[in-house]
FIKOLVO-840838 format. One record per atom (N, C-alpha, C, CB): residue in one letter; x, y, z. Coordinates in pm, whole numbers, plus 50000, padded with zeros to 5 digits. Glycine has a CB too. Layout:
AXYZ ...
//
This chain:
M481101499639041 M480821491139160 M480461477239111 M479651497239248 N481031467239181 N480741453339147 N479461449039215 N481921443939188 V478371447539136 V477041444139191 V477061430239253 V475961444839082 K477781420839192 K477811407139243 K478421406539381 K478581398239148 K479371415339411 K479991415239543 K479111422039645 K481341421939538 V478331432039604 V477501439639699 V476271431739739 V477091453039638 L475651424639644 L474381417539672 L474511407239783 L473881410639546 P475531398339785 P475601388639895 P475691395340030 P476791379439876 K476351406940041 K476441413740169 K475131420540205 K477571424040168 A474381424440106 A473141431840131 A471991422640169 A472761439940011 I472031410340121 I470901401140146 I470661398840295 I471151387640078 P471691395840379 P471431394040523 P470841406440586 P472701390240595 V471321418140544 V470801430540601 V469331432040567 V471601442840551 L468951429040443 L467561430040403 L466681420340480 L467421427640254 L467201408240506 L466421398240582 L466171403040724 L467161384640585 I467191408640785 I467041413740922 I466011424840925 I468381418840977 L466101434240827 L465121445140822 L463711439840802 L465471454940711 A463571429240720 A462251423540697 A461691417240822 A462311413140585 I462561410340898 I462111404041023 I461671414641123 I463231395441083 I462471425341137 I462111436141229 I460791442241190 I463201446941231 A460601444241061 A459341450041013 A458181440741045 A459401452740862 G458401427641028 G457331418141058 G456961418341204 G457731404141018 V457961419041291 V457691419441435 V456921431941470 V459001418941516 L457341443341414 L456651455941444 L455211455341397 L457371467741379 I454991449541274 I453631448541223 I452791439541312 I453631443341079 S453401428241356 S452671418841443 S452271425641571 S453531406441474 K453201432841636 K452881439841761 K451811450341738 K454131446241821 H451881456841626 H450901467141597 H449511461041581 H451291475041471 E449441449241511 E448141442641492 E447601437741626 E448261430941393 R448481432641712 R448011427841840 R447521439341924 R449121420241912 A448221450341920 A447801461941998 A446531467941941 A448911472442002 A446351466841807 A445191472841745 A443911465641782 A445361472941595 N443911452441780 N442661445341811 N442531441741959 N442561432741728 G443571444242037 G443471442042181 G443661427842226 G442181446742229 S443881418442136 S444051404542175 S445511401642210 S443561395142063 L445701390542282 L447041386242322 L447281372242269 L447221386742477 T448471369942215 T448791356942158 T449921350542237 T449171358142009 F449711337842275 F450711330242348 F450841316442284 F450341329042500 Y451861309042330 Y452141296042272 Y452261285742383 Y453431296442186 G451761273842356 G451821263442458 G451521249742398 G450841266442571 N451101240742484 N450801227042442 N449541222242513 N452001217542473 V448841213042446 V447741206342514 V448341198342629 V446921196942414 D447881200842748 D448541195642868 D448461180442873 D447911201542994 I449591174342909 I449661159842926 I449361156543072 I451071154342883 R448221150243095 R447841146143230 R447571131143228 R446591154143281 Q448141124143322 Q447971109643322 Q447991104143464 Q449061103043238 I447461092043478 I447381085143606 I448081071743592 I445901083243652 Q448881068143693 Q449471054943700 Q448511046043779 Q450891055443766 A447771037543708 A446771029043773 A447421016243824 A445621025543674 A447331013943957 A447961002244019 A446990995844117 A449271006144090 F447200982944144 F446410975944244 F446790980844384 F446610960644233 Y445800981344473 Y446100984644612 Y446600972144686 Y444850990344683 S446220960244635 S446660947644694 S447830942044614 S445500937444700 T448420931444669 T449550924644604 T449100910944556 T450760923444701 G449520907044438 G449170893844389 G449540892144242 G447680891244407 R449240880344190 R449550877344050 R448360881243962 R449890862344031 I448640888143852 I447580892743763 I446940880943693 I448140902843659 Q445620880243702 Q444860869443640 Q444210873643509 Q443800864443735 Q443740886343504 Q443090891343383 Q443460905943359 Q441560889943393 L443670909443233 L443770923343189 L442660925543089 L445190926443127 L441760934743118 L440520935843044 L440520946742937 L439410938443138 V441560955142933 V441630965742831 V443020966042770 V441280979642893 H443120972642654 H444380973442582 H444730988142555 H444310965542449 E445940990342507 E446381003942474 E445461010042370 E447831003842424 G445051022442395 G444161029442303 G442701028042338 G444381024442165 D442351018942429 D440951017242468 D440491028942554 D440741003942543 A439261033442530 A438651043642614 A437981036842733 A437611052242534 V438191042042853 V437601036342974 V436841047243048 V438691029943065 T435901042843130 T435101052143210 T435401049943357 T433591050543183 N435131060043435 N435381059443580 N434621047743642 N434981072643648 G435351039043715 G434731027643780 G434681014943697 G433371031243820 Q435181015343575 Q435161003443488 Q436230993443533 Q435391007443340 R435900980343535 R436870969943568 R437900969143455 R436170956043590 I439180969843493 I440210969443390 I441250958543415 I440900982843382 A441280952743535 A442230941843562 A441790934543689 A443690947443577 V442230921643699 V441830913243813 V443040905043858 V440640903743775 L443220904143991 L444260895644050 L443700881744081 L444840902144177 D444590872144101 D444200859144155 D443810861444302 D445360848444142 A442520859844333 A441990863744464 A441780851844558 A440690871044447 T442420840544532 T442190828644614 T442510831244760 T443040816944564 R443650837244789 R444040839944928 R443080849744994 R445470845344935 Y442670859944922 Y441780870044979 Y440380864345004 Y441680882144886 E439930855344917 E438630848944939 E438660840245064 E438230840744817 A439760832745084 A439890824145203 A439940832545330 A441150815345192 A440670843545327 A440760852245445 A439400858245479 A441780863345422 A438630861945377 A437300867545401 A436360856945459 A436720873445270 A436450844545409 A435610833745462 A435950830745607 A435770821145377 K437220830645641 K437630828345780 K437110839345871 K439160827545791 A437260851645829 A436770862845911 A435260862345927 A437190876245848 Q434560858245823 Q433100857045831 Q432700846545933 Q432510853645693 A433420835145935 A433120824646032 A433390829246175 A433940812046000 Q434450836646196 Q434750841746331 Q433660851246379 Q436120848746332 V433180859546291 V432100868846329 V430840861046365 V431810878746214 A430500851146285 A429290843246312 A429400836246446 A429050833046200 M430560830446476 M430760823346603 M430630832946721 M432130816546605 Q431280844446714 Q431250853746826 Q429870859946845 Q432290864746805 K429120861446738 K427750866446752 K426910856846836 K427100868346614 Q427130843846818 Q426400833946899 Q426800834847045 Q426660819846846 V428080837347070 V428540838747209 V427880850847276 V430070840147214 V427850862047206 V427240874147262 V425740872147282 V427500886247170 A425090865947183 A423650863547196 A423340854547314 A423100857347068 S424190844447337 S423990835447451 S424110842947583 S425000824047446 M425080851847591 M425260859547714 M424090869047738 M426570867347709 L423640875547634 L422540885047649 L421230877947684 L422360893147520 A421050865547636 A419830858047666 A419790853247810 A419710846247573 G420950852247875 G420990847548014 G420880832448021 G419860853948094 S420640827348145 S420580812948168 S419260807248119 S420780809748317 R419310795048069 R418090788248027 R417310783348149 R418430776447932 P416010781648137 P415220776548250 P415730763148301 P413750775048210 E416190754648213 E416710741548255 E417950743148343 E417040732948133 E418810753048309 E420010755248390 E419630760348529 E420950765248321 I418650769248536 I418200774348666 I417600763048749 I417170785748647 A416770754648687 A416160743448759 A417220733848810 A415160736048670 Q418250731348730 Q419320722348771 Q420080728048892 Q420300719948655 A420360741148891 A421060747249003 A420230746749130 A421430761748970 E418940749149117 E418070748649234 E417950734449289 E416680754149198 A417940724549202 A417890710549246 A419150707049325 A417730701049126 K420300711949283 K421540709449357 K421480715749495 K422750714849280 V420870727649505 V420730734049636 V419840725649727 V420150748449621 R418740720549673 R417860712049755 R418570699249797 R416580708549676 G419370693649711 G420130681749747 G421110684549858 G420860676249627 A421770696249851 A422710699849956 A421970702150088 A423490712449917 G420750707550081 G419960709350204 G419590696150266 G418710717250175 A419240686450184 A418920673150237 A420130666750301 A418370664050126 A421290668450237 A422520662750294 A422840669350428 A423700664550196 L422580682350439 L422820689250566 L421870684250675 L422660704450548 T420620682150638 T419640676950735 T420070663250785 T418230676050671 D420520654750697 D420970641350735 D422180642150827 D421310633150611 A423110651250797 A424290652650881 A423920657651020 A425300662150816 L422940666751028 L422510671851158 L421850660651240 L421530683651141 Q421090652351176 Q420450641351248 Q421500631451300 Q419450634051157 K422490628551217 K423540619551262 K424300625551380 K424500616351148 Q424510638651375 Q425210645251486 Q424390644451614 Q425520659851451 T423080646151602 T422210645551720 T422250631551782 T420760649251683 R422180621151700 R422210607651751 R423560604551815 R421920597751639 A424620609851755 A425950607351810 A426090613751948 A427030612651716 K425520625851962 K425590632252093 K424850624052198 K425020646452087 A423660618552162 A422880610552259 A423620597752296 A421490607152202 L424200591452201 L424930579152228 L426230581652303 L425230572052099 E426800593452281 E428060596552349 E427840597752499 E428670609652294 E426630602152539 E426360603352682 E426320589652749 E425020610752705 D425900579452675 D425870565752729 D427130558052695 D424660558252677 D428120565252646 D429410559452609 D429320548852501 D430060553452731 Y428310550252410 Y428200540952298 Y429050545252178 Y426740539552257 V429410557952170 V430290562952063 V431450570252126 V429530572351964 S432520570652055 S433700577552105 S433630592552076 S434970571452043 T434500599452144 T434590613952120 T434990616751975 T435610620452216 Q435820608251920 Q436280610151781 Q435100608951684 Q437380599851745 Q434210599451708 Q433060597751622 Q432140609751630 Q432320585151659 L432020615451752 L431180627351768 L431770639151691 L431040630951916 E433070640551695 E433720651451623 E433570649551471 E435220652351661 S433630637151426 S433460634551283 S432060638351238 S433730619751251 A431060635551323 A429690639351289 A429560654451280 A428710633751391 G430250661751370 G430220676351364 G430890681851239 G430880682251487 T431990675351201 T432680679551077 T431800677250955 T434010671751061 A431080666250952 A430190663450839 A429100673950828 A429570649550854 V428630678750941 V427630689450939 V428220702150879 V427090692251082 D429420705550920 D430050717750867 D430260716750715 D431400720250937 V430700704950669 V430920703150524 V429610704150448 V431590689450496 A428580698250499 A427280698650432 A426740712850426 A426270689450504 R426920720450536 R426430734350538 R427220743050438 R426550740350682 A428550741050432 A429370748750337 A429000745350192 A430870745950360 T428750732550167 T428350728350032 T427020734749992 T428230713150025 Q426080735150086 Q424790741350058 Q424940756150027 Q423840739350175 D425790763150104 D426000777550080 D426610780049942 D426910783450190 A427600771649906 A428260773449775 A427280771149660 A429450763849762 L426460760549673 L425500757649567 L424410768349560 L424880743949588 Q424060773849676 Q423060784549676 Q423560796949602 Q422680788249820 Q424820800549626 Q425400812149558 Q425530809549406 Q426780815549617 S425900797149373 S425990793749230 S424640794849162 S426550779549212 A423590790449233 A422240791349176 A421830805849155 A421240784249267 E422200814449249 E421870828649233 E422580834649113 E422230836449359 L423840830649089 L424580835448971 L423960830548842 L426040831048978 V423480818148844 V422830812748724 V421570820748693 V422480797948743 V420820824248799 V419590831948780 V419920845848725 V418800833148913 Q420970852248777 Q421340865748734 Q421910866048592 Q422350871748832 G422550855048550 G423130854648417 G424560860048416 G422270862748319 P425190861448297 P426590865948288 P426770880048343 P427070865348142 R427980883148388 R428300896548436 R428340906348319 R429660896448511 K428040918848350 K428070929248246 K429460930548186 K427620942848303 E430490928948270 E431860930148220 E432170919148118 E432860929448336 N431670906948145 N431910895948052 N431170898147920 N431480882648115 I429960903547931 I429200906647809 I429930917347727 I427770911347844 A430440927647796 A431170938247727 A432430932947659 A431540949447825 A433140923647727 A434340917847668 A434000909647544 A435080909047771 A432900902147553 A432470894147436 A432080903147320 A431300884947474 Q431410914247349 Q431020923647245 Q432250930247181 Q430090934447302 A433250933347266 A434480939247213 A435200929447120 A435420943347328 Q435200916747156 Q435820906647070 Q435070905446938 Q435860893047142 L433740906746945 L432950906646822 L433320918446734 L431440906946855 N433540930046794 N433950941846717 N435280939546646 N434050954046809 V436200932846716 V437500929746655 V437320920746533 V438430922946758 Y436490910446547 Y436260901246435 Y435570908346319 Y435430889246481 E434630917346350 E433940924746243 E434900933946169 E432770932746301 A435830940246243 A436830948646178 A437740940346087 A437680956146284 S438110928446135 S438930919546053 S438180915345927 S439360907146134 L436880912945941 L436060909245826 L435990920645726 L434650905145870 S435810932945776 S435750944545687 S437060946245611 S435450957145767 L438180944245680 L439490945345614 L439650934445509 L440620944545717 A439260922045544 A439390910945449 A438530913245326 A439010897645516 Q437320918445346 Q436440921245232 Q436990932445145 Q435030924845280 Q437600942545209 Q438190953445132 Q439380948445051 Q438620964945225 E440190939845110 E441330934245037 E440850925744920 E442210925845131 L439730918644939 L439160910844829 L438670920144719 L438010901944880 T438020931244757 T437570941144658 T438760947244585 T436750952144726 D439850949744658 D441030955844597 D441760946544502 D441980960344705 S441370933844498 S441990924744402 S441470927244260 S441730910244442 T440500936144247 T440010940644116 T440400955144097 T438460938744102 L440980958443983 L441400972143954 L440340978943870 L442780972443881 Y439910990743916 Y438900998643846 Y439541011443792 Y437701001943940 A439051016043680 A439551028643623 A439241040043719 A438931031343483 P440251047943758 P440021058743853 P439381071143791 P441311062643916 A439291071643659 A438691083343591 A438441079643445 A439641095943602 D437701088343376 D437511086643232 D438841089743161 D436361095843177 G439161082043060 G440391084842988 G440691074342883 G441541085843084 I441941074642834 I442411065442731 I443601057642787 I442801073142600 I443621044442766 I444751036342808 I445951039942720 I444431021042800 R446941045842780 R448111050242704 R449181039342699 R448701063042766 N449451032942813 N450451022142818 N449891010542900 N451791027242879 R450140998642854 R449840986542931 R451190981142978 R449040975642845 I451500983643105 I452860981443155 I453090966843194 I453120990343275 L452130960643264 L452280946843307 L451400937643222 L451920945343456 E451640924643233 E450870914743157 E450340904043251 E451740908543046 V449450895643200 V448890884643278 V450020875643328 V447860876543194 G449990872443457 G451040864243517 G452070872343593 G451720856343411 D452170885443565 D453090894043640 D452590895943783 D453260907643570 M453540898343874 M453180901644011 M452920916644020 M454310897344111 A451760920144072 A451370934244085 A451420938444230 A449960936644027 S451620951144252 S451640956844387 S451340971744374 S453030954344458 P451100978644487 P450850993144480 P452011000844418 P450560998544618 Q453220995244425 Q454401002144370 Q454620999144223 Q455630998344448 R453830989944164 R454020986244023 R452750989343945 R454390971044009 P452691000543876 P451501003943796 P451230993543688 P451661017743732 V449960991543660 V449550982143556 V449320989543424 V448280974443597 Y448691001243432 Y448381009343314 Y448811023843339 Y446861008643280 T449041030843228 T449101045343230 T447841050443162 T450391050743158 L447061058243236 L445781063243187 L445891078043154 L444651060843292 A445681081543027 A445731095442983 A444361101743004 A446171096542834 L444331113243070 L443081120343097 L442801130142985 L443151127643234 N441641129142925 N441291137942813 N440001145742836 N441161129942687 D439521146042959 D438321153642991 D438431158943133 D437041144842974 P438561172043150 P438581182143044 P439961183242981 P438151195643100 V439991189342862 V441241192242793 V441601206742818 V441141189242640 W442851209242847 W443281223142859 W444651225042794 W443321227443007 V444921237242757 V446201241042699 V447001248542804 V446011249742570 R448231244642819 R449121251442913 R449961261442834 R450041241142990 A449861273942871 A450621284642805 A451281293242912 A449711293242712 Y452101302842867 Y452881310942960 Y452771325642922 Y454371306442962 V452461333843023 V452231348143002 V453401356043059 V450891352643068 P454051364742980 P455111373343035 P454531382743141 P455791381442923 E455361386543232 E454911394943344 E454261408043299 E456081398043435 P454771414843196 P454121427343154 P452681425543107 P454911433743043 D452331413543057 D450971411043007 D450071404743112 D451031402142886 L450621401943230 L449831394643331 L448581402343372 L450681391843453 G448691415443381 G447541423443422 G446421423643319 G447981437443449 K446691419143198 K445671418943093 K444911405643088 K446311421842958 V445351396043170 V444761382543168 V443981380343297 V445861371543151 S442801374543285 S441971371643402 S441261358243383 S440941383043427 E440921351943492 E440201339243485 E438821341343422 E440061332943626 G438441332043337 G437181333243266 G437301340443133 G436191340243351 M438471345543103 M438701352842979 M438561343542859 M440091359542980 A437871347942753 A437671339642635 A438981337842558 A436611345942544 A439091326342491 A440311323342417 A439961315742290 A441281315142504 E440821317442190 E440741309742067 E442041301942052 E440481319041943 I441901289242023 I443051280342016 I443171275041874 I442941268742118 R444381275241820 R444651270241685 R445821260641690 R444931281941587 T445811250741601 T446891241041594 T447341239541449 T446461227341652 D448561234441432 D449061231741297 D448391219641235 D450581229741300 S447861210641319 S447251198341267 S445941201041194 S447011188441380 F445231211541236 F443951215041174 F443981229841136 F442741211941270 P444681233341027 P444821247340986 P443461253840963 P445681248340859 G443331265841015 G442111273440994 G441001270141092 G441621271240857 K441131259541169 K440091255841265 K440371262541399 K440001240441283 V439321268241457 V439451275541583 V438661268141691 V438951290341568 Y439291265741805 Y438641259541920 Y438391270342025 Y439491247841977 E437221270342080 E436881280142183 E437291275042321 E435371283242180 G437691284542404 G438101280842539 G437991292542635 G439511275642538 R438341289642761 R438311299742867 R439531297942956 R436991298742950 V440051308943005 V441151308243101 V440591302843233 V441831322243122 G441141291643279 G440631285543401 G441571286443518 G440311271443377 Y442841289843494 Y443821290043603 Y444951299343565 Y444351275843634 I445391307043663 I446571315743648 I447481312843765 I446181331043641 S448711309243738 S449641305543845 S449911317543936 S450971300243786 P449981315344067 P450281326244160 P451761329644167 P449781322844297 S452621321344106 S454061323744114 S454671323243975 S454741313344207 S455791330043959 S456451330843829 S457461319543814 S457151344343812 E457911317543689 E458921307543659 E459611311643529 E458291293143647 F460691304643498 F461361307243372 F460621300143259 F462841302843378 T460641306043141 T459951300143028 T460501286243000 T460091309042904 P459641275942995 P460111262342962 P460771262142825 P458951252342967 K461811254142812 K462581253842688 K461791248442570 K463821245442708 Q460751240342597 Q460011234642486 Q459001244442427 Q459301222142529 V458771255842494 V457811265542445 V458531275242351 V457131273142563 E458091276042228 E458711284742128 E457981298142127 E458681278041988 T458661308542169 T458111322142163 T459161331342102 T457671327142305 S458731343242071 S459651352942013 S460391360742121 S458901362541921 D460011358642250 D460671365842359 D461881358042408 D459681368442475 L462661364442491 L463841357842547 L463411346242636 L464701367842628 R464131335042630 R463741323242705 R464011324942855 R464491311042653 T464851333842892 T465151335643034 T464171345143101 T466561340843052 R463181349643030 R462221359143085 R461241352043178 R461471366242971 L460911358343290 L459971352543385 L458561353043328 L460021359843520 V457851341843343 V456481340943291 V455591334643399 V456431332543159 Y454281335243374 Y453301329143462 Y452501318843381 Y452351339843527 Q452361307043439 Q451621296443370 Q450131299143376 Q451941282743431 I449451296843265 I447981297543262 I447451284843198 I447491310243184 R446221281443231 R445571269843171 R444271274443106 R445291258643276 I444101270542983 I442911274342907 I442101261642881 I443271281742773 Y440931260942940 Y440051249542916 Y439441250842776 Y438921248743025 V439491239742700 V439131240142558 V437961230742531 V440341236442471 N437051235442446 N435991226642395 N436591217442289 N434791235042337 N436451204342310 N437061194642220 N436061183442188 N438361188742282 P434901186942131 P433831177042113 P434201165542021 P432601183842060 Q435061167941923 Q435431157441828 Q436741150441864 Q435531163241688 N437261153641982 N438481147242034 N439651148641934 N438211132242062 E439761160641877 E440831163041781 E442111167641850 E440401173541678 L442001173841963 L443181178642034 L443801167142111 L442831190442130 R445041164342082 R445761153342145 R446731158542250 R446501145042040 L446991150342349 L447861154542458 L449271157442405 L447921143742567 G449801168942444 G451131173142402 G451161181042273 G451991161342387 M450031182542205 M449991189442076 M450321204342093 M448591187742010 P451251209942013 P451531224442020 P450301232441980 P452731228141930 A450111243642045 A448921251842018 A449261266542032 A447771247942113 T448521274641955 T448611289241964 T447341294242031 T448811295741822 V447521302142135 V446391307042215 V446251322042193 V446581303742367 Q445051326142156 Q444761340342142 Q443681344042242 Q444321343741996 L444031352242339 L443091356542443 L442301368542393 L443821359942576 I440991368042411 I440111378642362 I439601386742480 I438921372642281 P439871399642485 P439341408042593 P437811407742591 P439841422542579 A437221410642707 A435761410042721 A435071419342621 A435351413642863 A435681430642591 A435051440342502 A434941435042360 A435831453342504 L435781425142323 L435771420142187 L435031406842175 L437181418642137 E434541401442286 E433821388642282 E432541390142203 E433511383442423 K432171379342135 K430941379842054 K429721379142143 K430901368341952 
//
């Protein structure tokens, strides 16, 4: 037998047998200690931070790689237009407040006294007209005045009496003050101006961009001088707290996994180092295994996504990093 010819054919067969043996040993070890091993990645979670208002960027306060905290100022727009709009709205509110206050205060004593003086003047004019009418009637009997003159004197009395009545009613209105309906309309207009002021102040506030969460600036998309809007993000913010690993559980193993289950996470970047974690989420629906996840099972097999929250005090786990997850049953927890 030619050994040189047999060996090349035998080597692939031996490799296959070795692989099968390794798989069987691996399954046996997993079954022996009761733990489950899965593969995944440190989940990539990010926010597109954009201005709620529109305008030209005046300042960018952070750079790529900078750590930011929730509520930190990270960018500012040119707020000249928003400041002017807020000042205008403030002036309108102040003006309308004076109008409402004037209506609620009613008429001033001087206005009431003036109205009453006009009524007294109209009464005097009526008295004078009545006296002239009386004299005209006496003279008319002796034919010293014409009928036309007597009628004119009567008309003057009627005009004086009507004038007195009108001024009397006006004086009563002055004493009573503005109508309730007019006061309500003025108050409603004040409410409109106050709403406009609130909107203008909010738009002015929105000219400053604040970090929406703790994280790391991953990308600085726009620069000073660019036009920003809600549709144009300024930064990409990577979220690193909390950190979790996204892995996938085959359907046959789903019954062995539960929320709160302890886990050990290992990465190629830090060989031998173990990170502690807990299962925090189990997907309610199945899906096909993502192509980027390397497992020994068939890729077309249905799996369920799980998330394992990981302790990462030294910030060694980076977003997207491949990880091996070993779930520890409760009976084996320390």
